[in-house]
C-alpha positions, 0 to 999 in steps of 0.5 A: 508568438514564435519560439525563437530559440527553442527549436524542435529536434525532429530526428532523435528523441522519439527513436532514442526513447524507443531504442532504450526501452527495447534494449531494456526489455531484451536485457530483462528477458535475458536476466529472467532466463539465466537468473538462479532463483535461490542460493538454497537453504539446506534443511531437510523437512522430509525423509532423505530417501524420498526422491520419487515425486509420486512417493513424495506426494503420497508422503506429504498427503499423509502429513496433511491428513494427520494435520487435519486430524489435529485440528490444525487449519494452517500447519505453518511450521511444516509448511515453512519447511516445505517452502525451504525444501522447494527452493532447495529443489529448485537449486538442484533442478528437481523441478517436479519435486519443487512444485509438489513441495510448494503445492503442499505448502499451500494445502497445509497452510492456505493462509501462508503468504510465502507458500504462494510465492514458492509455488509460483516460482517453482512453476516458473523454474520449470518453464522460464518463458512464463515470466508472469508467474512470479508476479502472480505469486507475489500478488497472491502473497500480498492478498493473503498477507492482508489477513495474516497476522505476521505479514499485515504489520509489515504491509501496513508499515512498508506501504504507508511509508511508500505513500507518505514519501511519494506524497511528500515528493510530489508536493515538494516538487510541485511547490518548488516548480511554482516557486521558481515560476512565480517568486519573481512576480511576488518580488515585483509586487513587493517592490510596489508596496514599498517606497521606490527609495527603499533598498532592494536588499531589505525587501529581499531579506523581508521576503526570505524571512516571510517564506522561511518563517515556519522554520524560524518559529520551530515548525518542521520543514514539511510545513513549508509546502502548504505555507508556500502554496498559501503565499503564491496561490493567487498567482496560479492559473486555473490548472495550477490552482487545481494542481494546488488543490490536489497537493493539499489533498496529498498532504492530507493523506500523510496524517492518515498514513501515519495512523495506519503505520502506527496501527501496523506498529501496534499489531507487531507488538501485541502478544495476547491476541497473537495467542488467540490467533494461533489457536483459531487459525494456525498451528498451536501446541500444549504450551499455547494451551497452558498459556491460554488457561493462564490468560483466561484466569487473568481475564475471566470475563473476556469472551474472546479468550473463553471462546478460544479456550473452549475451542482449544479443549475440543481440538485437544479432545477434552470435550467435557472441559469444552462444554463447561467453557461454552456453557459459562459463555452462554450465560455471559452472552446468550445471543452469540450463535457461534457459542451454541454451534461449538457447544453442540459440537461438544455434546455430539462428540460425547454422544449427547445427541438431543443436547447437540440438536437443541444447541444447533437449532438455537444457533440457527435461530439466533443467526436467523438461519444464516449459520452454515456451520450449524446447518452442516453439523445438524445434518451430521447429527441427523445422519447419526440417527439415520434421519437421512431426509432431515440430514439432506435438507440441512446439508442443502441449507448449509450449501446455499449459505457457504458452498465452498466451505461445505464442499471443502469440509466434505472433501476433508471430512472423516469420522475423526472428531476434529474432522466430523463437524465444522467448528466456529472460530473468532473472525479475523477482523474481530481479532485485528480490531482487538489487537489494533484497539488504541489506548492513550499510550498508543496515541502518545506513540502516534504523536511522536511518529507524526512529530517527526514530520509535522513538529510541533503540531499534534496528529489530532490537529494536522488535518485542521491545520492543512485545511486552514491553509487551503481555505485561507488561500482560496480567500486570498485568491478571491480578494486578489488585492496584493497580486498585480504582476504578470510574467511576459510569456516571451522574455520572462520579465515581470510587469504590471499595469503600473509599469505599462499602460497596456497588457495584450491577451498574450501577456507580453511586456511593453518591449516585446510588444514594440519588438513584434509590432515595429520589428523593422524600425526597432533600434539595432542595439535594443533589438540585440539586447532584447534578443539576448534577454529572450534567449536567456529566458528560453534557454533557462526554461529549456534547461529546467524543463530537461532536468525535471524531465530526465530526473523526475518523471512527470515534473516536466509536464507540470513545468510545461502546463500539463498540471494534473497529468504531471502530478499523476505521473509524478506520484505513480513514479514516486510510489514505484521508486520508493517501493523498490527502495523499501523492497531492497532495504527492508526484509520481509517477515519471511526472508528466513525461508528464502523469500526473494524480492528480486522478481518483484523489484525487476517488475517494478523497475520495468514499470518505472523505466516505462514511466521514465521513457514516457516522461522523456518523450513528453518532455521533448515532444509535447507543446509548451503551454507555459511558453510564448 
């Protein structure tokens, strides 16, 4: 059937979108070229008289060598100073020095996220045409942050919040669109249920009470989403039912994200495991060693604490104390190959050669030959006794298992006791699991967090409750006893078989059928009134479509009948929008060293603007599936 009043504009829509995107791109390039990277933080962490880049590099290499001799794998305090100095050097346009400072921040602390940002942005400062470098730096920083104790809680909390709000926004808009489209059919069917003489005001009041009953009975507003989908599910078309299924799945993601947020919150409030993390993977001092001794006295059977204490003794040069700790640990857990590897290191450093070899061989046996550290250390032990053939054989075995670790150790190795052999450490995953282990108190905290969204349902019953709504919706669709109304695709009027005898395949009401069949013989007044009704409906349809397309990228596609594509675009644009908001509102853990989210925000805004431009284009150009 013809679309009488929604004529296409062939001239401006596509060109307008293209021009806006082009202008935005040019403005972005200009901003990136003239934008001063940092206001600068003056804090000299290196000698003031070092201005020559070569002397600076020599000085920092000496610092790195001394850090390696101290057994520090991540010299975070000094690296943070270098990050500050690098950004100060960028401000002063000393780009070569800035790159050197940032590069050594990475070398001194390979696990420190802001060091990668500083290095990428120093390289970008040297050549502003390489606008991809800050993005690469942020990606490297994000990847390193996933295994960094300071950054991981922030990543979990901020990104789970982004996903939660995106899921809720997508679900709310989908439900509102469905409600606007089908609430009239629901009212039409309700009208047939009651006696014709029953006042409309009572029917409307009853429907309002029904639709908002979750609020009346004390449930949170969020529960309106699955409840409205349940009430209107049987009216939906096939694509819309698929969309409703996707919305139910998005709704199920929210409790999972709340659990992740609770995990991140717990990670940020655990102190004992943070101490273990520092000694295994980071900078530590004598105060940390004293605190670890106290912790081991309070937890004499905690194997992780004892293992870390032995490692700290070895790094501090207290070899006999380390041997005593690892011997006690071997009695507690005789099947842990890491214990015997570090025990062998202690023996080797006090020249008990045979005991060291026996410990390494036992570590290899316990690990089924998969312990590269034990093979490498055994190679060193054989080399001390001039058993070069055996030493070379063990070195090759270590290379086969972990080539990158062995090559780095050979590059950094020396005769110093903290650089001679490879020390085994606790795994990062073990410490994260230890730090994130939930207690009954944590579950209460998680319930309090989930009640903010899903009051009064406990977090343990959220998923079953949502699944209940979904499966009841499927059963109601299967029975299909209440839904009898349809909507005229031309004028938008609700009708059913009780209202007219015939329903065409195009789903048209009786008046529209008569209008198109007997157009010439149609009464003039009826024709005029019918045209007004059609015009009002199509103007309303166009108004809603335009508002959705201009404000919510992807929502207009849902309105026009492209359900899955619309939901995908809406969810992605929601994630981009909330990520931008989170980046501007919440400071990262490294804000004190000058970490600036602006390059990432600009990139996210550019992607969001592309989504908006695509939404505008599809709003005006794609055919309306839902309109006659």
